[in-house]
VOTI-379296 format. One record per residue (C-alpha): residue number from 1; residue in three letters; x, y, z. Coordinates in Angstrom, 1 decimal, decimal comma. Layout:
N
<rec i="NUM" aa="ALA" px="X" py="Y" pz="Z"/>
...
//
This chain:
235
<rec i="1" aa="MET" px="-29,3" py="-27,7" pz="73,1"/>
<rec i="2" aa="HIS" px="-29,7" py="-26,5" pz="69,6"/>
<rec i="3" aa="ARG" px="-27,7" py="-29,4" pz="68,1"/>
<rec i="4" aa="ARG" px="-29,8" py="-31,9" pz="70,0"/>
<rec i="5" aa="SER" px="-33,1" py="-30,2" pz="68,6"/>
<rec i="6" aa="GLY" px="-31,6" py="-30,3" pz="65,1"/>
<rec i="7" aa="ALA" px="-30,9" py="-34,2" pz="65,7"/>
<rec i="8" aa="ASN" px="-34,4" py="-34,8" pz="66,9"/>
<rec i="9" aa="ASP" px="-35,8" py="-32,8" pz="63,9"/>
<rec i="10" aa="TRP" px="-33,6" py="-34,9" pz="61,6"/>
<rec i="11" aa="THR" px="-34,7" py="-38,2" pz="63,3"/>
<rec i="12" aa="ALA" px="-38,4" py="-37,1" pz="62,9"/>
<rec i="13" aa="LYS" px="-37,9" py="-36,3" pz="59,3"/>
<rec i="14" aa="LYS" px="-36,4" py="-39,7" pz="58,6"/>
<rec i="15" aa="MET" px="-39,4" py="-41,4" pz="60,5"/>
<rec i="16" aa="THR" px="-41,7" py="-39,4" pz="58,5"/>
<rec i="17" aa="MET" px="-39,9" py="-40,4" pz="55,2"/>
<rec i="18" aa="LYS" px="-40,0" py="-44,0" pz="56,2"/>
<rec i="19" aa="ILE" px="-43,7" py="-44,0" pz="57,1"/>
<rec i="20" aa="THR" px="-44,5" py="-42,1" pz="53,8"/>
<rec i="21" aa="ARG" px="-42,4" py="-44,6" pz="51,9"/>
<rec i="22" aa="ALA" px="-44,2" py="-47,6" pz="53,5"/>
<rec i="23" aa="GLN" px="-47,6" py="-46,0" pz="52,9"/>
<rec i="24" aa="THR" px="-46,5" py="-45,4" pz="49,3"/>
<rec i="25" aa="LEU" px="-45,3" py="-49,0" pz="48,7"/>
<rec i="26" aa="PHE" px="-48,5" py="-50,4" pz="50,4"/>
<rec i="27" aa="THR" px="-50,7" py="-48,2" pz="48,3"/>
<rec i="28" aa="ALA" px="-49,0" py="-49,2" pz="45,1"/>
<rec i="29" aa="ALA" px="-49,1" py="-52,9" pz="46,0"/>
<rec i="30" aa="ALA" px="-52,9" py="-52,5" pz="46,9"/>
<rec i="31" aa="ILE" px="-53,5" py="-50,8" pz="43,6"/>
<rec i="32" aa="TRP" px="-51,7" py="-53,5" pz="41,7"/>
<rec i="33" aa="THR" px="-53,6" py="-56,1" pz="43,5"/>
<rec i="34" aa="LEU" px="-56,9" py="-54,6" pz="42,5"/>
<rec i="35" aa="ILE" px="-55,7" py="-54,2" pz="38,9"/>
<rec i="36" aa="LEU" px="-54,6" py="-57,8" pz="38,7"/>
<rec i="37" aa="CYS" px="-57,9" py="-59,0" pz="40,3"/>
<rec i="38" aa="SER" px="-60,0" py="-56,9" pz="38,0"/>
<rec i="39" aa="LEU" px="-58,2" py="-58,2" pz="34,8"/>
<rec i="40" aa="PRO" px="-60,6" py="-60,8" pz="33,0"/>
<rec i="41" aa="VAL" px="-59,4" py="-64,2" pz="33,0"/>
<rec i="42" aa="LEU" px="-59,5" py="-65,9" pz="29,6"/>
<rec i="43" aa="PRO" px="-63,0" py="-67,5" pz="30,0"/>
<rec i="44" aa="VAL" px="-63,2" py="-71,2" pz="29,7"/>
<rec i="45" aa="ALA" px="-66,7" py="-72,0" pz="28,5"/>
<rec i="46" aa="ASN" px="-68,9" py="-73,0" pz="31,4"/>
<rec i="47" aa="ALA" px="-70,3" py="-76,5" pz="31,6"/>
<rec i="48" aa="LYS" px="-74,1" py="-76,5" pz="32,1"/>
<rec i="49" aa="GLY" px="-76,7" py="-79,0" pz="32,7"/>
<rec i="50" aa="ALA" px="-79,0" py="-80,4" pz="30,1"/>
<rec i="51" aa="LYS" px="-81,7" py="-77,9" pz="28,7"/>
<rec i="52" aa="LEU" px="-85,0" py="-79,2" pz="27,4"/>
<rec i="53" aa="LEU" px="-85,6" py="-77,8" pz="23,9"/>
<rec i="54" aa="LEU" px="-88,8" py="-80,0" pz="23,1"/>
<rec i="55" aa="SER" px="-91,3" py="-81,7" pz="25,3"/>
<rec i="56" aa="TRP" px="-94,4" py="-83,4" pz="23,6"/>
<rec i="57" aa="LYS" px="-96,9" py="-85,6" pz="25,3"/>
<rec i="58" aa="ASN" px="-99,3" py="-87,6" pz="23,1"/>
<rec i="59" aa="PRO" px="-102,8" py="-86,2" pz="23,8"/>
<rec i="60" aa="ASP" px="-104,5" py="-89,3" pz="22,3"/>
<rec i="61" aa="TYR" px="-102,7" py="-91,7" pz="24,7"/>
<rec i="62" aa="SER" px="-105,0" py="-93,2" pz="27,2"/>
<rec i="63" aa="GLY" px="-103,2" py="-96,0" pz="28,5"/>
<rec i="64" aa="SER" px="-102,4" py="-96,6" pz="32,2"/>
<rec i="65" aa="LYS" px="-99,1" py="-95,4" pz="34,0"/>
<rec i="66" aa="PRO" px="-96,2" py="-98,0" pz="33,5"/>
<rec i="67" aa="ARG" px="-95,4" py="-100,6" pz="36,0"/>
<rec i="68" aa="ARG" px="-92,2" py="-102,1" pz="34,4"/>
<rec i="69" aa="ILE" px="-90,1" py="-99,9" pz="32,1"/>
<rec i="70" aa="LEU" px="-87,2" py="-101,0" pz="30,0"/>
<rec i="71" aa="VAL" px="-84,5" py="-98,4" pz="29,7"/>
<rec i="72" aa="ILE" px="-82,4" py="-98,3" pz="26,5"/>
<rec i="73" aa="GLY" px="-79,5" py="-96,1" pz="25,6"/>
<rec i="74" aa="MET" px="-78,5" py="-96,2" pz="21,9"/>
<rec i="75" aa="SER" px="-74,9" py="-95,7" pz="22,1"/>
<rec i="76" aa="GLU" px="-72,1" py="-97,6" pz="20,3"/>
<rec i="77" aa="ASN" px="-69,9" py="-97,2" pz="23,5"/>
<rec i="78" aa="PRO" px="-71,0" py="-100,1" pz="25,7"/>
<rec i="79" aa="GLU" px="-69,7" py="-98,3" pz="28,9"/>
<rec i="80" aa="VAL" px="-71,5" py="-95,1" pz="28,2"/>
<rec i="81" aa="ARG" px="-74,6" py="-97,2" pz="27,3"/>
<rec i="82" aa="ALA" px="-74,6" py="-99,2" pz="30,6"/>
<rec i="83" aa="ASP" px="-73,7" py="-96,1" pz="32,7"/>
<rec i="84" aa="PHE" px="-76,9" py="-94,3" pz="31,3"/>
<rec i="85" aa="GLU" px="-79,2" py="-97,2" pz="31,6"/>
<rec i="86" aa="ASP" px="-78,1" py="-98,0" pz="35,1"/>
<rec i="87" aa="ASP" px="-78,3" py="-94,4" pz="36,3"/>
<rec i="88" aa="LEU" px="-81,7" py="-93,5" pz="34,8"/>
<rec i="89" aa="SER" px="-83,2" py="-96,9" pz="36,0"/>
<rec i="90" aa="SER" px="-82,1" py="-96,1" pz="39,5"/>
<rec i="91" aa="ALA" px="-83,4" py="-92,6" pz="39,4"/>
<rec i="92" aa="LEU" px="-86,9" py="-93,7" pz="38,0"/>
<rec i="93" aa="ALA" px="-87,6" py="-96,7" pz="40,2"/>
<rec i="94" aa="ASN" px="-89,9" py="-96,4" pz="43,2"/>
<rec i="95" aa="ASP" px="-92,1" py="-98,8" pz="45,3"/>
<rec i="96" aa="GLY" px="-94,6" py="-99,0" pz="42,5"/>
<rec i="97" aa="LEU" px="-92,6" py="-99,0" pz="39,5"/>
<rec i="98" aa="GLU" px="-89,8" py="-101,4" pz="38,3"/>
<rec i="99" aa="VAL" px="-87,3" py="-100,0" pz="36,0"/>
<rec i="100" aa="ILE" px="-84,9" py="-102,5" pz="34,0"/>
<rec i="101" aa="PRO" px="-81,7" py="-101,4" pz="32,5"/>
<rec i="102" aa="GLY" px="-81,3" py="-102,6" pz="28,9"/>
<rec i="103" aa="ASN" px="-77,8" py="-104,1" pz="29,7"/>
<rec i="104" aa="THR" px="-79,4" py="-106,6" pz="32,0"/>
<rec i="105" aa="ILE" px="-81,6" py="-108,3" pz="29,4"/>
<rec i="106" aa="LEU" px="-80,3" py="-107,3" pz="26,1"/>
<rec i="107" aa="PHE" px="-77,3" py="-108,8" pz="24,7"/>
<rec i="108" aa="ARG" px="-75,3" py="-106,1" pz="22,8"/>
<rec i="109" aa="PRO" px="-71,6" py="-106,6" pz="23,2"/>
<rec i="110" aa="ASN" px="-70,3" py="-104,6" pz="20,2"/>
<rec i="111" aa="SER" px="-73,2" py="-102,5" pz="18,9"/>
<rec i="112" aa="ALA" px="-76,4" py="-100,7" pz="19,9"/>
<rec i="113" aa="GLU" px="-78,1" py="-102,5" pz="17,1"/>
<rec i="114" aa="LEU" px="-80,6" py="-105,1" pz="18,0"/>
<rec i="115" aa="GLU" px="-82,7" py="-107,5" pz="15,8"/>
<rec i="116" aa="THR" px="-86,3" py="-106,5" pz="16,0"/>
<rec i="117" aa="ASP" px="-87,5" py="-110,0" pz="16,7"/>
<rec i="118" aa="TYR" px="-85,1" py="-110,5" pz="19,5"/>
<rec i="119" aa="LEU" px="-86,0" py="-107,2" pz="20,9"/>
<rec i="120" aa="ARG" px="-89,8" py="-107,9" pz="20,7"/>
<rec i="121" aa="GLY" px="-89,2" py="-111,4" pz="22,3"/>
<rec i="122" aa="GLN" px="-87,4" py="-109,9" pz="25,3"/>
<rec i="123" aa="ILE" px="-90,0" py="-107,2" pz="25,9"/>
<rec i="124" aa="ARG" px="-92,7" py="-109,9" pz="25,9"/>
<rec i="125" aa="ASP" px="-90,8" py="-112,4" pz="28,0"/>
<rec i="126" aa="PHE" px="-90,0" py="-109,9" pz="30,7"/>
<rec i="127" aa="GLN" px="-93,4" py="-108,4" pz="30,6"/>
<rec i="128" aa="ILE" px="-92,2" py="-104,9" pz="29,8"/>
<rec i="129" aa="ASP" px="-95,3" py="-102,5" pz="29,4"/>
<rec i="130" aa="SER" px="-93,1" py="-99,3" pz="28,5"/>
<rec i="131" aa="ILE" px="-89,8" py="-98,4" pz="26,9"/>
<rec i="132" aa="LEU" px="-87,6" py="-95,4" pz="27,4"/>
<rec i="133" aa="VAL" px="-85,1" py="-95,0" pz="24,7"/>
<rec i="134" aa="SER" px="-82,5" py="-92,2" pz="24,4"/>
<rec i="135" aa="ARG" px="-80,1" py="-91,6" pz="21,3"/>
<rec i="136" aa="LEU" px="-77,4" py="-89,1" pz="20,5"/>
<rec i="137" aa="VAL" px="-78,7" py="-86,9" pz="17,6"/>
<rec i="138" aa="LYS" px="-75,6" py="-84,8" pz="17,2"/>
<rec i="139" aa="VAL" px="-72,5" py="-83,0" pz="18,7"/>
<rec i="140" aa="ASP" px="-71,9" py="-79,5" pz="17,6"/>
<rec i="141" aa="LYS" px="-68,6" py="-77,7" pz="18,0"/>
<rec i="142" aa="LYS" px="-68,6" py="-73,9" pz="17,6"/>
<rec i="143" aa="THR" px="-65,4" py="-71,7" pz="17,7"/>
<rec i="144" aa="THR" px="-65,9" py="-68,1" pz="18,6"/>
<rec i="145" aa="TYR" px="-63,2" py="-65,5" pz="18,2"/>
<rec i="146" aa="ILE" px="-63,0" py="-63,2" pz="21,3"/>
<rec i="147" aa="PRO" px="-61,0" py="-59,9" pz="20,6"/>
<rec i="148" aa="GLY" px="-58,5" py="-58,5" pz="23,0"/>
<rec i="149" aa="HIS" px="-59,2" py="-55,4" pz="25,2"/>
<rec i="150" aa="SER" px="-57,0" py="-52,6" pz="26,6"/>
<rec i="151" aa="TYR" px="-57,6" py="-51,3" pz="30,1"/>
<rec i="152" aa="VAL" px="-56,4" py="-48,0" pz="31,5"/>
<rec i="153" aa="ALA" px="-54,8" py="-48,9" pz="34,8"/>
<rec i="154" aa="PRO" px="-53,8" py="-45,9" pz="37,0"/>
<rec i="155" aa="PHE" px="-50,7" py="-46,2" pz="39,3"/>
<rec i="156" aa="GLY" px="-50,6" py="-44,8" pz="42,8"/>
<rec i="157" aa="TYR" px="-48,3" py="-42,0" pz="44,0"/>
<rec i="158" aa="TYR" px="-44,6" py="-43,1" pz="44,0"/>
<rec i="159" aa="HIS" px="-42,2" py="-41,6" pz="46,6"/>
<rec i="160" aa="SER" px="-39,6" py="-40,4" pz="44,0"/>
<rec i="161" aa="PHE" px="-39,2" py="-38,1" pz="40,9"/>
<rec i="162" aa="TYR" px="-41,9" py="-35,5" pz="42,1"/>
<rec i="163" aa="GLY" px="-44,4" py="-38,1" pz="42,8"/>
<rec i="164" aa="TYR" px="-43,6" py="-40,2" pz="39,9"/>
<rec i="165" aa="TYR" px="-44,0" py="-37,3" pz="37,5"/>
<rec i="166" aa="GLY" px="-47,6" py="-36,8" pz="38,7"/>
<rec i="167" aa="THR" px="-49,8" py="-39,7" pz="37,8"/>
<rec i="168" aa="ALA" px="-48,6" py="-42,3" pz="35,4"/>
<rec i="169" aa="TYR" px="-50,9" py="-44,5" pz="33,3"/>
<rec i="170" aa="ARG" px="-50,3" py="-47,6" pz="31,4"/>
<rec i="171" aa="GLN" px="-52,2" py="-49,8" pz="29,0"/>
<rec i="172" aa="VAL" px="-53,0" py="-53,3" pz="30,4"/>
<rec i="173" aa="TYR" px="-53,8" py="-55,6" pz="27,6"/>
<rec i="174" aa="THR" px="-55,7" py="-59,0" pz="27,4"/>
<rec i="175" aa="PRO" px="-54,8" py="-60,8" pz="24,2"/>
<rec i="176" aa="ASP" px="-57,5" py="-62,1" pz="21,8"/>
<rec i="177" aa="TYR" px="-58,2" py="-65,9" pz="21,8"/>
<rec i="178" aa="LEU" px="-60,6" py="-68,5" pz="20,5"/>
<rec i="179" aa="ARG" px="-63,3" py="-70,2" pz="22,6"/>
<rec i="180" aa="GLU" px="-64,7" py="-73,6" pz="21,6"/>
<rec i="181" aa="ASP" px="-68,3" py="-74,4" pz="22,7"/>
<rec i="182" aa="THR" px="-69,6" py="-78,0" pz="22,6"/>
<rec i="183" aa="THR" px="-73,3" py="-78,8" pz="22,4"/>
<rec i="184" aa="VAL" px="-74,5" py="-82,5" pz="22,7"/>
<rec i="185" aa="ARG" px="-78,1" py="-83,0" pz="21,6"/>
<rec i="186" aa="VAL" px="-80,0" py="-86,1" pz="22,7"/>
<rec i="187" aa="GLU" px="-83,5" py="-87,3" pz="21,8"/>
<rec i="188" aa="THR" px="-85,6" py="-89,4" pz="24,3"/>
<rec i="189" aa="ASN" px="-88,8" py="-91,2" pz="23,5"/>
<rec i="190" aa="PHE" px="-91,1" py="-92,9" pz="25,9"/>
<rec i="191" aa="TYR" px="-93,3" py="-95,8" pz="24,4"/>
<rec i="192" aa="ALA" px="-96,0" py="-98,1" pz="25,6"/>
<rec i="193" aa="SER" px="-95,3" py="-101,6" pz="24,5"/>
<rec i="194" aa="THR" px="-98,9" py="-102,1" pz="23,1"/>
<rec i="195" aa="PRO" px="-99,0" py="-104,3" pz="20,0"/>
<rec i="196" aa="PRO" px="-98,3" py="-104,2" pz="17,3"/>
<rec i="197" aa="ASP" px="-95,5" py="-101,7" pz="17,2"/>
<rec i="198" aa="GLY" px="-95,7" py="-99,7" pz="20,5"/>
<rec i="199" aa="GLU" px="-97,4" py="-96,3" pz="20,9"/>
<rec i="200" aa="LEU" px="-95,5" py="-93,1" pz="21,5"/>
<rec i="201" aa="ILE" px="-96,4" py="-91,5" pz="24,9"/>
<rec i="202" aa="TRP" px="-94,0" py="-88,7" pz="25,1"/>
<rec i="203" aa="THR" px="-90,9" py="-87,3" pz="23,3"/>
<rec i="204" aa="GLY" px="-88,3" py="-84,8" pz="24,3"/>
<rec i="205" aa="THR" px="-85,1" py="-83,3" pz="22,9"/>
<rec i="206" aa="SER" px="-82,3" py="-81,9" pz="25,1"/>
<rec i="207" aa="ASP" px="-79,0" py="-80,0" pz="24,7"/>
<rec i="208" aa="SER" px="-76,2" py="-80,3" pz="27,1"/>
<rec i="209" aa="PHE" px="-73,6" py="-77,4" pz="26,9"/>
<rec i="210" aa="ASN" px="-69,9" py="-77,9" pz="27,3"/>
<rec i="211" aa="PRO" px="-70,0" py="-81,1" pz="29,2"/>
<rec i="212" aa="LYS" px="-66,7" py="-82,1" pz="30,6"/>
<rec i="213" aa="SER" px="-67,3" py="-85,8" pz="30,1"/>
<rec i="214" aa="ALA" px="-69,9" py="-88,3" pz="29,0"/>
<rec i="215" aa="LYS" px="-70,7" py="-88,8" pz="32,7"/>
<rec i="216" aa="LYS" px="-71,7" py="-85,2" pz="32,9"/>
<rec i="217" aa="VAL" px="-74,0" py="-85,6" pz="30,0"/>
<rec i="218" aa="ILE" px="-75,7" py="-88,7" pz="31,6"/>
<rec i="219" aa="ASP" px="-76,0" py="-86,9" pz="34,9"/>
<rec i="220" aa="GLY" px="-77,8" py="-83,9" pz="33,4"/>
<rec i="221" aa="LEU" px="-79,9" py="-85,9" pz="31,2"/>
<rec i="222" aa="VAL" px="-81,1" py="-88,3" pz="33,9"/>
<rec i="223" aa="LYS" px="-82,3" py="-85,4" pz="36,1"/>
<rec i="224" aa="LEU" px="-84,0" py="-83,7" pz="33,2"/>
<rec i="225" aa="ILE" px="-85,8" py="-86,9" pz="32,2"/>
<rec i="226" aa="VAL" px="-87,1" py="-87,8" pz="35,5"/>
<rec i="227" aa="LYS" px="-88,2" py="-84,2" pz="36,2"/>
<rec i="228" aa="GLU" px="-90,0" py="-83,8" pz="32,9"/>
<rec i="229" aa="LEU" px="-91,8" py="-87,3" pz="33,2"/>
<rec i="230" aa="THR" px="-92,9" py="-86,5" pz="36,6"/>
<rec i="231" aa="LYS" px="-94,0" py="-83,0" pz="35,5"/>
<rec i="232" aa="GLN" px="-96,0" py="-84,7" pz="32,7"/>
<rec i="233" aa="ASN" px="-97,7" py="-87,1" pz="35,3"/>
<rec i="234" aa="LEU" px="-96,4" py="-90,1" pz="33,4"/>
<rec i="235" aa="LEU" px="-94,9" py="-91,9" pz="36,2"/>
//
């Protein structure tokens, strides 16, 4: 009887040790998970939409609202130019406003440059009353040094060596790195095609931060232009 009781005690003790060990391992795993999740990932600079830096409306302009706008993108890349002109034209067009992409009436296969007389003739022949033109001002690249950091990460209780000799601490280190930020600046002007040289109605300058592609710049710029021209009651 005494032997059976001793065996039962030993079995209970073994079960307790297994449970304690399982709990310890679970706790340690949970702590490591929290530690790893809390470590900062090396940040990749976030891409953001276009931000308007300058918006100016000509207070002296007294002309009527446009009925036929010509959209011109001044880019040396014909694909980027066409994408911008098509996207902005589609976004601006409505029932009372016709918007013409420059690539449909202006022949510029290799360059954004156009002869003035040719441009004047096309604007006259297609009865354009307003011109919306955007050009790339500059692309800035800025490299920032981000120093590394050390974090104190506490370990949980380990079932060995007196509870892992109390509580152990280690230094978790994230290395230093360089982050590159890109800013694309675009100027957009809105003109009335009134003789002799066209009158400025509105001008705006915008920055796009860390765009992943030219398409991202175009998307953000199109939304910004439509929003601002609508806000200024120019459409």
